[in-house]
N, C-alpha and C positions, 0 to 999 in steps of 0.2 A: 328827413331820413325816414325810410319805410318804417312803419310802426313796429313791425316785428323786430327790427334791429334797434328801434328806439327804446325798447324795454330791455336793453342789454343787462344781463346779470354778470356775464363773463365775456370779456373780449380777450381772445388768446391767439397764440400763434401755433397751435397744435393742429396736426392734420386730422381729418375725419377718422373716427375710431376705425382702426383696421379691422376688416372682417365683419363690420356691423351688418347684421342681417336686415333686409328690408322688412317693413311691417307686414303683418299678415293681411290677406285680402279683406278680412272682415274688421280690421282695426277701425275704430270710430273716426280717426283723422282722415282716412282716405276719402277723397271727394273734392268737391268745389265749395269754397266758403267765401262769403262776401262780407266786408266790413265797411260800413258807411262812416266817413270821416267828416265830422261837422256838417253833415247833410249836403255838402257841396262837392264831395269827391268820394269815390269808392275804390277800395282795394279788393282784388279777387285773388284768392290763393287756391291753387290746384295741387293738392297733395296726392301724389301718384304712388301706386303700390310698389314701385321699384326704389323708393327712398329718395326721390327727387321731387321738387316742387317748382311750379311756374307761378310767378306773382306779377300782376299788372297793377300799377298804381299811377294814376294820371298818365303821363307820357312814358313812365318807366316800365320796362319789361326785364325781369331778372329770373334767373334759375338758381336753385339751391339744392344741396344735398342735405337730408335731414335724418336724424335718428330719434326714435321714440320707443319706449318700452312697451311690451305687450299689455302690461297691467299698470294701473295707477299706483301711486304711493299709498301709504296708510292714510294720508290726509286727503286722498281722492284726486291728486294731480298727476298728470303725465309730464315728465321732463322732456322737453323738446329742444334738441340741439340742431342748429341750422348753420350752414356755411354757404355763402354766396359764391357760385362758381362762374356765372356769366351775368352781365348787365349791359344794357344798351347805352348807358351813360347819360340818360335823360332824367329830368326831375320827376320825383314822386309827388304824392298828394301834399306833402309838407314843404315842397320846393327843394328838397335835398337830392343829391345824387349818391347812390350807394357805390361802394367800392368792392370789387371782386376780392374775395378772401375774408371779408367781414364775417365774424362768427358771433352767434348769439345763443344764449340758453334762456329759455322761458318755460313757464309751467302752464299747462292747458287743463282746464276743468270743464268737462262736458255736462250739459243739462241731461237729466235722465231720458228725455225724449230723443237725444242724439241729434237734434236739429239745430242746436246752438252751442257755442262754447265761449269761454272767456280765456284770454291769454294774459298771464300774470308774470310779474318780475320775480316774485317769490311764491312759495306755497301758502299764499294768503289771498283772500278775496278783496283785500284792501289795496292791492297793487296791480289792478287789472285794466285791460281795455276790452271793448266788445260791446255788444255781442257780435260774434262772427256767426252768420246765418248760412245754413246749408242751402246750396243751389241745386235744384233738380233739373233734369232734362238737357243737360249740356255734357259734352264729351270732356273727360278728365284730361 
């Protein structure tokens, strides 16, 4: 299962937050991020300014809608809510196939440089994967 969904805190059957505004153009999540999985596979996350993302992981290609607040919590984490809206039905880096409609809530903590982040199951650095590294020079 794609690592983003592998860290599910909440699996639910609720629709995307109605009227959720897309993130600001300067939000630190906007851009392309790469996660190396066991040094043998990589996942690439393209977080777009319209609140959608494109993820490639091994043979999988999926699209999601996401919501993230403008500011982090008092603990320094951004709550990232994600819902898969399209998937090509092929296996990801872990050999799983994601299902359309899968929802996940994770917590993102950015390094002060803005060039890496960790994705965590809770607002704690003890439940994280990463680092996700910013990719420059490619189209979002």
